[in-house]
KOLNUVEX-919559 format. One record per residue: residue number from 1; residue in three letters; z, y, x of N, C-alpha, C in turn. Coordinates in steps of 0.05 Angstrom, whole numbers, padded with zeros to 5 digits. Each point is the difference from the previous one (the first is absolute). Example, Ala and Ser with C-alpha at 12.3 -4.5 7.8 and 13.67 -1.06 7.14 Angstrom:
+-----+-----+--------+--------+--------+--------+--------+--------+--------+--------+--------+
!   k !   r !    n_w !    n_v !    n_u !   ca_w !   ca_v !   ca_u !    c_w !    c_v !    c_u !
+-----+-----+--------+--------+--------+--------+--------+--------+--------+--------+--------+
!   1 ! ALA !  00156 ! -00114 !  00264 !  00000 !  00024 ! -00018 !  00000 !  00024 !  00018 !
!   2 ! SER ! -00014 !  00021 ! -00007 !  00001 !  00024 !  00016 !  00014 !  00022 ! -00015 !
+-----+-----+--------+--------+--------+--------+--------+--------+--------+--------+--------+
This chain:
+-----+-----+--------+--------+--------+--------+--------+--------+--------+--------+--------+
!   k !   r !    n_w !    n_v !    n_u !   ca_w !   ca_v !   ca_u !    c_w !    c_v !    c_u !
+-----+-----+--------+--------+--------+--------+--------+--------+--------+--------+--------+
!   1 ! MET ! -00598 ! -00094 ! -00572 !  00004 ! -00015 !  00031 !  00006 ! -00041 !  00000 !
!   2 ! THR ! -00037 ! -00001 !  00017 !  00005 ! -00025 ! -00015 !  00012 ! -00026 !  00025 !
!   3 ! ALA !  00002 ! -00023 !  00001 !  00014 ! -00020 !  00027 ! -00021 !  00011 !  00028 !
!   4 ! THR ! -00015 ! -00007 ! -00005 ! -00038 !  00011 !  00024 !  00005 !  00018 !  00011 !
!   5 ! THR !  00000 !  00031 ! -00020 !  00015 !  00024 !  00005 !  00015 ! -00002 !  00027 !
!   6 ! ALA !  00028 ! -00003 ! -00024 !  00019 ! -00005 !  00019 !  00008 ! -00017 !  00038 !
!   7 ! ALA ! -00020 ! -00016 ! -00005 !  00002 ! -00025 !  00021 ! -00020 !  00021 !  00025 !
!   8 ! LYS ! -00016 !  00023 ! -00013 ! -00023 !  00004 !  00020 !  00014 !  00025 !  00023 !
!   9 ! SER !  00026 !  00018 ! -00022 !  00014 !  00024 !  00013 !  00007 ! -00005 !  00023 !
!  10 ! PRO ! -00002 !  00017 !  00018 !  00005 ! -00007 !  00028 !  00034 !  00016 ! -00010 !
!  11 ! ARG !  00021 ! -00020 !  00010 !  00028 ! -00019 !  00009 !  00004 !  00042 !  00023 !
!  12 ! GLN !  00020 !  00010 ! -00022 !  00009 !  00024 !  00011 !  00016 !  00000 !  00025 !
!  13 ! ARG ! -00002 !  00023 !  00018 !  00001 ! -00005 !  00031 !  00039 !  00009 ! -00002 !
!  14 ! VAL !  00011 !  00000 !  00020 !  00019 !  00003 ! -00003 !  00002 !  00018 !  00046 !
!  15 ! PRO !  00003 !  00033 ! -00017 ! -00008 !  00013 !  00017 !  00029 ! -00002 !  00021 !
!  16 ! ALA ! -00006 !  00000 !  00019 ! -00003 ! -00007 !  00036 !  00039 !  00005 ! -00002 !
!  17 ! SER !  00006 !  00029 ! -00005 !  00024 !  00014 !  00006 !  00022 ! -00028 ! -00014 !
!  18 ! GLU ! -00009 ! -00001 ! -00032 !  00010 ! -00029 ! -00013 !  00005 ! -00007 !  00017 !
!  19 ! ARG ! -00028 ! -00023 !  00015 !  00003 ! -00024 !  00009 !  00031 !  00003 !  00028 !
!  20 ! ARG ! -00005 !  00016 !  00010 !  00017 !  00014 !  00024 !  00029 ! -00006 ! -00004 !
!  21 ! ASP !  00011 !  00011 ! -00026 !  00020 !  00001 ! -00012 !  00012 ! -00038 ! -00006 !
!  22 ! ALA ! -00021 ! -00002 ! -00007 !  00009 ! -00031 ! -00010 !  00004 ! -00006 !  00028 !
!  23 ! LEU ! -00019 ! -00004 !  00024 !  00008 ! -00006 !  00023 !  00024 ! -00007 !  00018 !
!  24 ! ILE !  00008 !  00027 ! -00018 !  00021 !  00013 !  00021 !  00019 ! -00016 ! -00013 !
!  25 ! GLU ! -00001 ! -00003 ! -00020 !  00029 ! -00011 ! -00014 !  00007 ! -00039 ! -00001 !
!  26 ! ALA ! -00025 !  00000 !  00007 !  00003 ! -00023 ! -00005 ! -00006 ! -00013 !  00035 !
!  27 ! ALA !  00001 !  00024 !  00016 !  00006 ! -00002 !  00033 !  00031 !  00001 ! -00009 !
!  28 ! ILE !  00009 !  00015 ! -00004 !  00025 !  00001 ! -00008 !  00015 ! -00023 !  00013 !
!  29 ! HIS ! -00004 ! -00014 ! -00038 !  00018 ! -00032 ! -00010 ! -00021 ! -00024 !  00025 !
!  30 ! GLU ! -00012 !  00010 !  00016 ! -00013 ! -00028 !  00014 !  00010 !  00014 !  00041 !
!  31 ! PHE !  00000 !  00014 ! -00001 !  00025 !  00007 !  00035 !  00017 !  00001 ! -00007 !
!  32 ! ALA !  00010 !  00006 ! -00013 !  00028 !  00002 ! -00010 !  00012 ! -00031 !  00006 !
!  33 ! HIS ! -00019 ! -00023 !  00003 !  00004 ! -00026 ! -00009 ! -00009 ! -00016 !  00023 !
!  34 ! GLY ! -00012 !  00016 !  00004 ! -00021 ! -00023 !  00033 !  00009 !  00024 !  00029 !
!  35 ! GLY ! -00006 !  00023 ! -00002 !  00007 !  00016 !  00018 ! -00036 !  00013 !  00008 !
!  36 ! LEU ! -00004 !  00022 !  00025 ! -00021 !  00006 !  00002 ! -00020 ! -00013 !  00021 !
!  37 ! HIS !  00023 ! -00034 !  00002 ! -00025 ! -00011 !  00018 !  00002 ! -00019 ! -00009 !
!  38 ! GLY !  00019 ! -00014 ! -00029 ! -00002 ! -00031 ! -00005 ! -00023 !  00004 ! -00028 !
!  39 ! THR ! -00009 !  00022 ! -00010 ! -00011 !  00012 ! -00030 ! -00033 ! -00008 !  00007 !
!  40 ! PRO ! -00013 ! -00015 ! -00007 ! -00037 ! -00001 ! -00001 ! -00001 !  00031 ! -00018 !
!  41 ! VAL ! -00016 !  00016 !  00008 ! -00017 !  00009 ! -00012 ! -00015 ! -00004 ! -00028 !
!  42 ! ASP ! -00009 ! -00024 ! -00001 ! -00019 ! -00012 ! -00022 !  00024 !  00000 ! -00022 !
!  43 ! ARG !  00032 ! -00020 !  00005 !  00019 !  00000 ! -00026 !  00003 !  00025 ! -00016 !
!  44 ! ILE !  00006 !  00026 !  00025 ! -00009 !  00031 ! -00014 ! -00018 ! -00001 ! -00027 !
!  45 ! ALA ! -00023 !  00004 !  00014 ! -00030 ! -00005 ! -00023 !  00003 ! -00017 ! -00014 !
!  46 ! ARG !  00001 ! -00027 !  00006 !  00004 ! -00021 ! -00015 !  00021 !  00014 ! -00037 !
!  47 ! ARG !  00031 !  00014 !  00010 !  00011 !  00013 ! -00014 ! -00017 !  00010 ! -00023 !
!  48 ! VAL ! -00011 !  00020 !  00015 ! -00011 !  00033 ! -00026 ! -00031 ! -00023 ! -00004 !
!  49 ! GLY ! -00013 ! -00020 !  00003 ! -00016 ! -00004 ! -00003 ! -00034 !  00005 !  00018 !
!  50 ! VAL !  00007 !  00012 !  00014 ! -00026 !  00008 !  00022 ! -00007 ! -00020 !  00025 !
!  51 ! ALA ! -00017 !  00001 !  00012 ! -00013 ! -00009 !  00021 !  00012 !  00015 !  00028 !
!  52 ! GLN !  00004 ! -00022 !  00020 !  00023 !  00023 !  00018 ! -00018 !  00008 !  00019 !
!  53 ! PRO ! -00025 !  00008 !  00000 ! -00024 !  00020 !  00012 !  00010 !  00024 ! -00009 !
!  54 ! TYR !  00005 ! -00001 ! -00038 !  00013 !  00012 ! -00010 !  00019 !  00038 !  00012 !
!  55 ! VAL !  00024 ! -00021 !  00006 !  00024 !  00013 !  00016 ! -00006 !  00012 !  00009 !
!  56 ! PHE ! -00016 !  00004 !  00016 ! -00017 !  00003 !  00027 ! -00009 !  00025 !  00000 !
!  57 ! SER ! -00007 !  00006 ! -00022 ! -00020 !  00017 ! -00017 !  00022 !  00028 !  00009 !
!  58 ! LEU !  00018 ! -00009 ! -00008 !  00027 !  00015 ! -00013 !  00017 !  00007 !  00015 !
!  59 ! PHE !  00006 ! -00025 !  00013 !  00014 !  00005 !  00026 ! -00014 ! -00010 !  00032 !
!  60 ! ALA !  00012 !  00012 !  00015 ! -00009 !  00002 !  00028 ! -00010 ! -00025 !  00004 !
!  61 ! SER !  00047 ! -00017 ! -00002 !  00001 ! -00025 !  00015 !  00024 !  00003 ! -00013 !
!  62 ! LYS !  00011 ! -00042 !  00009 !  00015 ! -00003 ! -00022 !  00031 !  00009 !  00007 !
!  63 ! LYS ! -00001 !  00020 !  00027 !  00021 !  00014 !  00012 ! -00003 !  00020 ! -00024 !
!  64 ! GLU ! -00031 !  00011 ! -00009 !  00011 !  00024 ! -00017 !  00010 !  00003 ! -00022 !
!  65 ! LEU ! -00010 ! -00032 ! -00016 !  00019 !  00000 ! -00018 !  00022 ! -00005 ! -00002 !
!  66 ! PHE !  00009 ! -00019 !  00020 !  00031 ! -00002 !  00003 !  00009 !  00031 ! -00009 !
!  67 ! LEU ! -00008 !  00018 !  00023 !  00015 !  00023 !  00002 !  00006 !  00020 ! -00023 !
!  68 ! ALA ! -00027 !  00005 ! -00025 ! -00009 ! -00003 ! -00019 !  00017 ! -00004 ! -00018 !
!  69 ! ALA !  00013 ! -00023 ! -00008 !  00023 ! -00017 ! -00011 !  00026 !  00000 !  00011 !
!  70 ! VAL !  00010 !  00013 !  00013 !  00017 !  00010 !  00020 !  00016 !  00026 ! -00002 !
!  71 ! GLU ! -00033 !  00014 ! -00005 !  00004 !  00037 ! -00009 !  00013 !  00005 ! -00031 !
!  72 ! ARG ! -00015 ! -00020 ! -00010 ! -00003 ! -00005 ! -00043 !  00029 ! -00015 !  00000 !
!  73 ! ALA !  00019 ! -00018 !  00023 !  00018 ! -00010 ! -00013 !  00032 !  00018 !  00012 !
!  74 ! PHE ! -00018 !  00021 !  00001 !  00029 !  00022 !  00019 ! -00011 !  00020 ! -00018 !
!  75 ! ALA ! -00007 !  00014 ! -00009 ! -00019 !  00010 ! -00012 !  00018 ! -00002 ! -00035 !
!  76 ! ILE !  00003 ! -00026 ! -00006 !  00005 !  00000 ! -00026 !  00040 ! -00010 !  00010 !
!  77 ! VAL !  00007 ! -00006 !  00025 !  00026 !  00022 ! -00009 !  00005 !  00009 !  00004 !
!  78 ! GLU ! -00004 !  00030 !  00017 ! -00012 !  00024 ! -00010 !  00005 !  00006 ! -00028 !
!  79 ! GLU ! -00007 ! -00021 ! -00013 ! -00001 !  00018 ! -00034 !  00020 ! -00015 ! -00012 !
!  80 ! LEU !  00002 ! -00020 !  00006 !  00032 ! -00005 ! -00016 !  00012 !  00012 !  00024 !
!  81 ! PHE !  00005 !  00009 !  00016 !  00024 !  00019 !  00008 !  00005 !  00030 ! -00011 !
!  82 ! THR ! -00032 !  00012 !  00001 ! -00007 !  00023 ! -00015 !  00017 ! -00006 ! -00029 !
!  83 ! ALA ! -00004 ! -00017 ! -00017 !  00006 !  00001 ! -00025 !  00036 ! -00016 ! -00004 !
!  84 ! ALA !  00011 ! -00006 !  00016 !  00024 ! -00009 !  00005 !  00007 !  00028 !  00006 !
!  85 ! ALA !  00003 !  00017 !  00010 !  00007 !  00029 !  00012 ! -00005 !  00018 ! -00022 !
!  86 ! ALA ! -00018 ! -00011 ! -00014 ! -00005 !  00021 ! -00024 !  00014 ! -00007 ! -00025 !
!  87 ! GLU !  00021 ! -00026 ! -00004 !  00008 !  00001 ! -00015 !  00033 ! -00008 !  00009 !
!  88 ! TYR !  00010 !  00008 !  00013 !  00029 !  00008 !  00021 !  00012 !  00025 ! -00012 !
!  89 ! ASP !  00024 ! -00004 ! -00010 !  00009 !  00020 ! -00013 !  00026 !  00009 !  00015 !
!  90 ! ARG !  00007 !  00019 !  00008 !  00039 !  00004 !  00012 !  00011 !  00003 ! -00029 !
!  91 ! ALA !  00001 !  00006 ! -00011 !  00008 !  00004 ! -00020 !  00014 ! -00024 ! -00019 !
!  92 ! ILE ! -00017 ! -00019 !  00005 !  00018 ! -00025 ! -00020 ! -00004 ! -00022 !  00026 !
!  93 ! ALA ! -00009 !  00007 !  00025 !  00002 ! -00023 !  00014 !  00035 ! -00008 !  00017 !
!  94 ! VAL ! -00010 ! -00028 !  00012 !  00029 !  00000 !  00009 !  00002 !  00029 !  00019 !
!  95 ! PRO !  00038 ! -00013 ! -00001 !  00012 !  00037 !  00022 ! -00012 ! -00011 !  00026 !
!  96 ! GLU !  00000 !  00023 !  00025 ! -00025 ! -00001 !  00022 ! -00018 ! -00006 !  00005 !
!  97 ! SER ! -00008 ! -00019 ! -00017 ! -00027 ! -00007 !  00011 ! -00031 !  00017 !  00007 !
!  98 ! ASP ! -00005 ! -00005 !  00000 ! -00040 !  00014 !  00008 ! -00020 !  00001 ! -00012 !
!  99 ! PRO ! -00029 !  00005 ! -00009 ! -00029 ! -00012 !  00000 !  00001 ! -00025 !  00012 !
! 100 ! THR !  00013 ! -00003 !  00024 ! -00006 ! -00026 !  00006 !  00008 ! -00022 ! -00002 !
! 101 ! TRP !  00025 !  00004 ! -00015 !  00010 ! -00032 ! -00004 ! -00017 ! -00004 ! -00039 !
! 102 ! ALA ! -00013 !  00010 !  00000 ! -00014 !  00007 ! -00024 ! -00037 ! -00012 !  00011 !
! 103 ! ILE !  00007 !  00012 !  00013 ! -00036 ! -00011 !  00019 !  00007 ! -00027 !  00006 !
! 104 ! ALA !  00022 ! -00014 !  00017 !  00002 ! -00023 !  00008 !  00013 ! -00022 ! -00026 !
! 105 ! ASN !  00009 !  00006 ! -00026 !  00010 ! -00009 ! -00010 ! -00036 ! -00014 ! -00017 !
! 106 ! ALA ! -00008 !  00020 !  00003 ! -00037 ! -00008 ! -00021 ! -00017 ! -00010 !  00014 !
! 107 ! TYR !  00014 ! -00005 !  00029 ! -00029 ! -00020 !  00025 !  00017 ! -00027 ! -00005 !
! 108 ! ILE !  00021 !  00003 !  00000 !  00015 ! -00036 !  00002 ! -00014 ! -00002 ! -00033 !
! 109 ! ASP !  00010 !  00005 ! -00010 ! -00018 ! -00007 ! -00036 ! -00032 ! -00013 ! -00003 !
! 110 ! GLN ! -00009 !  00014 !  00023 ! -00028 ! -00015 !  00004 !  00007 ! -00015 !  00017 !
! 111 ! LEU !  00007 ! -00010 !  00016 !  00001 ! -00022 !  00013 ! -00011 ! -00033 ! -00005 !
! 112 ! GLU !  00015 ! -00001 ! -00021 ! -00012 ! -00020 ! -00013 ! -00028 ! -00005 ! -00019 !
! 113 ! SER !  00001 !  00028 ! -00014 ! -00024 ! -00005 ! -00019 ! -00026 !  00007 !  00012 !
! 114 ! ASN !  00003 !  00012 !  00032 ! -00027 !  00016 !  00015 !  00009 ! -00012 !  00030 !
! 115 ! ARG !  00001 ! -00030 !  00003 !  00003 ! -00013 !  00014 ! -00018 !  00006 !  00031 !
! 116 ! ASP ! -00036 ! -00003 ! -00008 ! -00013 !  00006 !  00016 !  00003 !  00032 !  00017 !
! 117 ! LEU !  00019 !  00014 ! -00002 ! -00009 !  00025 !  00006 !  00028 ! -00002 !  00031 !
! 118 ! LEU !  00012 ! -00010 ! -00011 !  00022 ! -00012 !  00012 ! -00013 ! -00027 !  00030 !
! 119 ! LEU ! -00013 ! -00007 ! -00012 ! -00024 ! -00029 !  00033 ! -00011 !  00024 !  00005 !
! 120 ! LEU ! -00002 !  00021 ! -00008 ! -00030 !  00005 !  00017 !  00017 !  00027 !  00013 !
! 121 ! GLN !  00014 !  00009 !  00000 !  00019 !  00018 !  00016 !  00018 ! -00021 !  00038 !
! 122 ! HIS ! -00008 ! -00008 ! -00008 !  00030 ! -00033 !  00016 ! -00042 !  00000 !  00017 !
! 123 ! GLN ! -00021 ! -00016 ! -00014 ! -00028 !  00002 !  00006 ! -00004 !  00032 !  00018 !
! 124 ! ALA !  00001 !  00011 ! -00012 ! -00005 !  00024 !  00018 !  00010 !  00003 !  00024 !
! 125 ! TYR !  00024 !  00002 ! -00002 !  00019 !  00001 !  00026 ! -00003 ! -00025 !  00028 !
! 126 ! ALA ! -00013 ! -00014 ! -00021 ! -00004 ! -00025 !  00027 ! -00027 !  00001 !  00013 !
! 127 ! ALA ! -00019 !  00022 ! -00008 ! -00019 ! -00003 !  00004 ! -00010 !  00017 !  00016 !
! 128 ! CYS !  00027 !  00019 ! -00002 ! -00003 !  00028 !  00029 !  00003 ! -00012 !  00029 !
! 129 ! GLY ! -00003 ! -00015 !  00010 ! -00014 ! -00020 !  00023 ! -00035 !  00025 ! -00005 !
! 130 ! ASP !  00004 ! -00014 ! -00013 ! -00035 !  00025 !  00011 ! -00007 !  00023 !  00001 !
! 131 ! GLU ! -00012 !  00016 !  00005 ! -00001 !  00016 !  00015 ! -00009 !  00027 ! -00020 !
! 132 ! ALA ! -00019 ! -00024 ! -00016 ! -00016 !  00030 ! -00014 !  00018 ! -00008 ! -00031 !
! 133 ! VAL !  00008 ! -00016 ! -00010 !  00025 ! -00003 ! -00020 !  00031 !  00020 !  00006 !
! 134 ! ARG !  00000 ! -00007 !  00026 !  00037 !  00015 ! -00004 !  00000 !  00025 ! -00004 !
! 135 ! PRO ! -00020 !  00031 !  00007 !  00006 !  00033 ! -00008 ! -00006 ! -00008 ! -00031 !
! 136 ! ARG ! -00012 ! -00028 ! -00015 !  00001 !  00004 ! -00022 !  00016 ! -00004 ! -00020 !
! 137 ! VAL !  00000 ! -00021 !  00006 !  00047 ! -00005 ! -00009 !  00007 !  00015 !  00004 !
! 138 ! ALA !  00012 !  00021 !  00014 !  00012 !  00016 !  00013 ! -00007 !  00035 ! -00009 !
! 139 ! ALA ! -00017 !  00000 !  00003 ! -00005 !  00031 ! -00027 !  00011 ! -00020 ! -00024 !
! 140 ! CYS ! -00002 ! -00010 ! -00022 ! -00006 ! -00014 ! -00022 !  00039 !  00008 !  00003 !
! 141 ! TYR !  00018 ! -00019 !  00017 !  00028 !  00001 !  00006 !  00013 !  00025 !  00005 !
! 142 ! ASP ! -00012 !  00018 !  00015 !  00010 !  00035 !  00001 ! -00002 !  00005 ! -00030 !
! 143 ! ARG ! -00028 !  00001 ! -00006 ! -00006 !  00023 ! -00027 !  00017 ! -00018 ! -00016 !
! 144 ! LEU !  00014 ! -00024 ! -00008 !  00019 ! -00013 ! -00027 !  00025 !  00021 !  00012 !
! 145 ! VAL !  00021 !  00007 !  00025 !  00021 !  00010 !  00015 ! -00016 !  00011 ! -00011 !
! 146 ! ALA ! -00012 !  00023 !  00013 ! -00001 !  00036 ! -00006 ! -00002 ! -00004 ! -00038 !
! 147 ! HIS ! -00016 ! -00019 ! -00014 !  00012 !  00003 ! -00042 !  00011 !  00009 ! -00003 !
! 148 ! VAL !  00032 ! -00026 !  00007 !  00021 ! -00003 ! -00005 !  00010 !  00028 !  00016 !
! 149 ! LYS ! -00004 ! -00004 !  00014 !  00025 !  00029 !  00012 ! -00010 !  00026 ! -00026 !
! 150 ! ALA ! -00016 ! -00003 ! -00002 ! -00017 !  00035 ! -00018 !  00016 ! -00011 ! -00028 !
! 151 ! LEU ! -00010 ! -00023 !  00002 !  00021 ! -00004 ! -00042 !  00026 ! -00007 !  00003 !
! 152 ! SER !  00013 !  00006 !  00017 !  00026 ! -00012 ! -00002 !  00015 !  00025 !  00009 !
! 153 ! GLY ! -00011 !  00012 !  00013 !  00010 !  00025 !  00013 !  00031 ! -00005 !  00029 !
! 154 ! VAL !  00003 ! -00022 !  00004 !  00024 ! -00015 !  00012 ! -00001 !  00005 !  00034 !
! 155 ! ASP !  00014 !  00006 !  00009 ! -00001 !  00008 !  00037 ! -00018 ! -00032 !  00004 !
! 156 ! ASP ! -00012 !  00010 !  00038 ! -00006 ! -00027 !  00011 !  00018 ! -00027 ! -00006 !
! 157 ! GLU !  00027 !  00012 !  00013 !  00023 ! -00019 !  00006 ! -00012 ! -00027 ! -00034 !
! 158 ! ARG !  00002 !  00018 ! -00024 ! -00003 ! -00013 ! -00034 ! -00034 ! -00021 !  00003 !
! 159 ! VAL ! -00011 !  00017 !  00012 ! -00034 ! -00010 !  00002 !  00016 ! -00037 !  00018 !
! 160 ! ASP !  00014 !  00015 !  00017 ! -00011 ! -00028 !  00022 !  00009 ! -00022 ! -00006 !
! 161 ! GLU !  00032 !  00007 ! -00015 !  00018 ! -00022 ! -00017 ! -00016 ! -00008 ! -00020 !
! 162 ! PHE ! -00018 !  00008 ! -00021 ! -00017 ! -00006 ! -00012 ! -00013 ! -00019 !  00000 !
! 163 ! PHE ! -00021 !  00003 !  00029 ! -00029 ! -00024 !  00001 !  00008 ! -00015 !  00023 !
! 164 ! ARG !  00033 !  00003 !  00006 !  00015 ! -00028 !  00015 !  00001 ! -00020 ! -00014 !
! 165 ! TYR !  00011 !  00017 ! -00025 !  00002 ! -00024 ! -00031 ! -00014 ! -00002 !  00004 !
! 166 ! GLY ! -00015 !  00016 ! -00003 ! -00028 ! -00025 ! -00011 ! -00021 ! -00020 !  00010 !
! 167 ! MET !  00015 !  00018 !  00033 ! -00019 ! -00042 !  00006 !  00020 ! -00015 !  00003 !
! 168 ! TRP !  00029 !  00009 ! -00005 !  00012 ! -00035 ! -00011 ! -00011 ! -00011 ! -00027 !
! 169 ! ILE ! -00001 !  00014 ! -00012 ! -00002 ! -00004 ! -00024 ! -00025 ! -00014 ! -00008 !
! 170 ! ASN ! -00033 !  00011 !  00025 ! -00010 ! -00012 ! -00004 !  00000 ! -00034 !  00013 !
! 171 ! VAL !  00005 ! -00001 !  00016 !  00017 ! -00024 !  00021 !  00006 ! -00018 ! -00021 !
! 172 ! GLN !  00019 !  00004 ! -00012 !  00021 ! -00014 ! -00024 ! -00027 !  00002 ! -00024 !
! 173 ! ALA ! -00004 !  00006 ! -00001 ! -00018 ! -00007 ! -00024 ! -00027 ! -00016 !  00001 !
! 174 ! ALA ! -00012 ! -00006 !  00026 ! -00019 ! -00013 !  00006 !  00010 ! -00022 !  00016 !
! 175 ! LEU !  00024 ! -00013 !  00000 !  00020 ! -00025 !  00000 !  00003 !  00002 ! -00036 !
! 176 ! GLY ! -00009 !  00008 ! -00018 !  00018 ! -00013 ! -00022 !  00016 !  00003 ! -00026 !
! 177 ! ALA !  00020 !  00030 !  00021 !  00028 !  00008 ! -00003 ! -00016 !  00012 ! -00033 !
! 178 ! THR !  00023 !  00004 ! -00010 !  00004 !  00017 ! -00028 !  00018 !  00013 ! -00013 !
! 179 ! ASP !  00015 ! -00003 !  00023 !  00033 !  00006 ! -00001 !  00007 !  00014 !  00024 !
! 180 ! PHE ! -00008 !  00018 !  00001 ! -00002 !  00010 !  00044 !  00028 ! -00009 !  00004 !
! 181 ! CYS !  00026 !  00002 ! -00021 !  00024 !  00004 !  00009 !  00016 ! -00014 !  00007 !
! 182 ! GLU ! -00018 ! -00030 ! -00013 !  00008 ! -00033 ! -00001 ! -00011 !  00000 !  00017 !
! 183 ! ARG ! -00026 !  00004 !  00011 ! -00021 ! -00011 !  00033 !  00014 !  00009 !  00023 !
! 184 ! MET !  00015 !  00027 ! -00002 !  00008 !  00009 !  00022 !  00026 ! -00020 !  00005 !
! 185 ! GLU !  00018 ! -00005 ! -00021 !  00017 ! -00022 !  00007 !  00001 ! -00024 !  00008 !
! 186 ! TRP ! -00021 ! -00015 ! -00009 ! -00015 ! -00019 ! -00006 ! -00001 ! -00003 !  00036 !
! 187 ! SER ! -00027 !  00016 !  00004 !  00005 !  00014 !  00037 !  00008 ! -00009 !  00017 !
! 188 ! ARG !  00030 !  00020 ! -00009 !  00023 ! -00002 !  00020 !  00016 ! -00034 ! -00008 !
! 189 ! GLU ! -00003 ! -00017 ! -00013 !  00013 ! -00013 !  00003 ! -00021 ! -00019 !  00016 !
! 190 ! ASP ! -00027 !  00002 ! -00008 ! -00023 ! -00022 !  00020 !  00009 !  00010 !  00033 !
! 191 ! ALA !  00002 !  00027 !  00005 ! -00002 !  00005 !  00023 !  00039 ! -00012 !  00019 !
! 192 ! ALA !  00011 ! -00011 ! -00019 !  00026 !  00011 !  00009 !  00004 ! -00034 !  00015 !
! 193 ! PRO !  00014 ! -00003 !  00022 !  00004 ! -00016 !  00024 !  00010 ! -00037 ! -00012 !
! 194 ! ALA ! -00012 ! -00008 !  00013 !  00008 ! -00045 ! -00024 !  00030 ! -00001 !  00014 !
! 195 ! PRO !  00013 ! -00013 ! -00024 !  00034 !  00006 !  00022 ! -00002 ! -00028 !  00000 !
! 196 ! PRO !  00020 !  00004 !  00030 ! -00001 ! -00015 !  00018 !  00005 ! -00026 ! -00010 !
! 197 ! ASP ! -00007 ! -00027 !  00018 ! -00004 ! -00030 ! -00023 !  00033 ! -00014 !  00003 !
! 198 ! ALA !  00010 ! -00014 ! -00014 !  00025 ! -00002 ! -00007 !  00010 ! -00023 !  00033 !
! 199 ! ALA !  00026 !  00003 !  00010 ! -00010 ! -00010 !  00017 !  00007 ! -00029 ! -00016 !
+-----+-----+--------+--------+--------+--------+--------+--------+--------+--------+--------+
């Protein structure tokens, strides 16, 4: 093939399904940092190398792209939980532990390596003032709770404890804590009343 022939060869088209996936991945990153209202669609489009109008040929609105990103992020967390539960072996596990321990440890391990997932969760909850967003985010959260219950086989009280602790972890991680026990001690000290001035 000559250089002239190669130059005339049409550029291979990327299937719309691949572009859609790429846009959702880019949206996870951009919305994680800018939120629903602070993220221009053009920034997401440029990250993938397409024009903004093309984005709206695949997603009806910026809000739909945001929700697609949120739903993908929750699905990734579900997959992480599934893998962690599958690796849990009661025979070699810490005494009196259960699969939620393995799930929690796997989640904590990925907080630093995939900070976008953490931040997008916070952005999703923050956007719940929008009547169209709230039920979709609630459905993601409810599905995750049901998934943990099914994976672990623990009772409702233990599932509730798991998610209460998980939300605390999310807040601490967003604040930049890496050692959660150390962070809790720091928070206690920070919240302590100042000593009275010396007379």
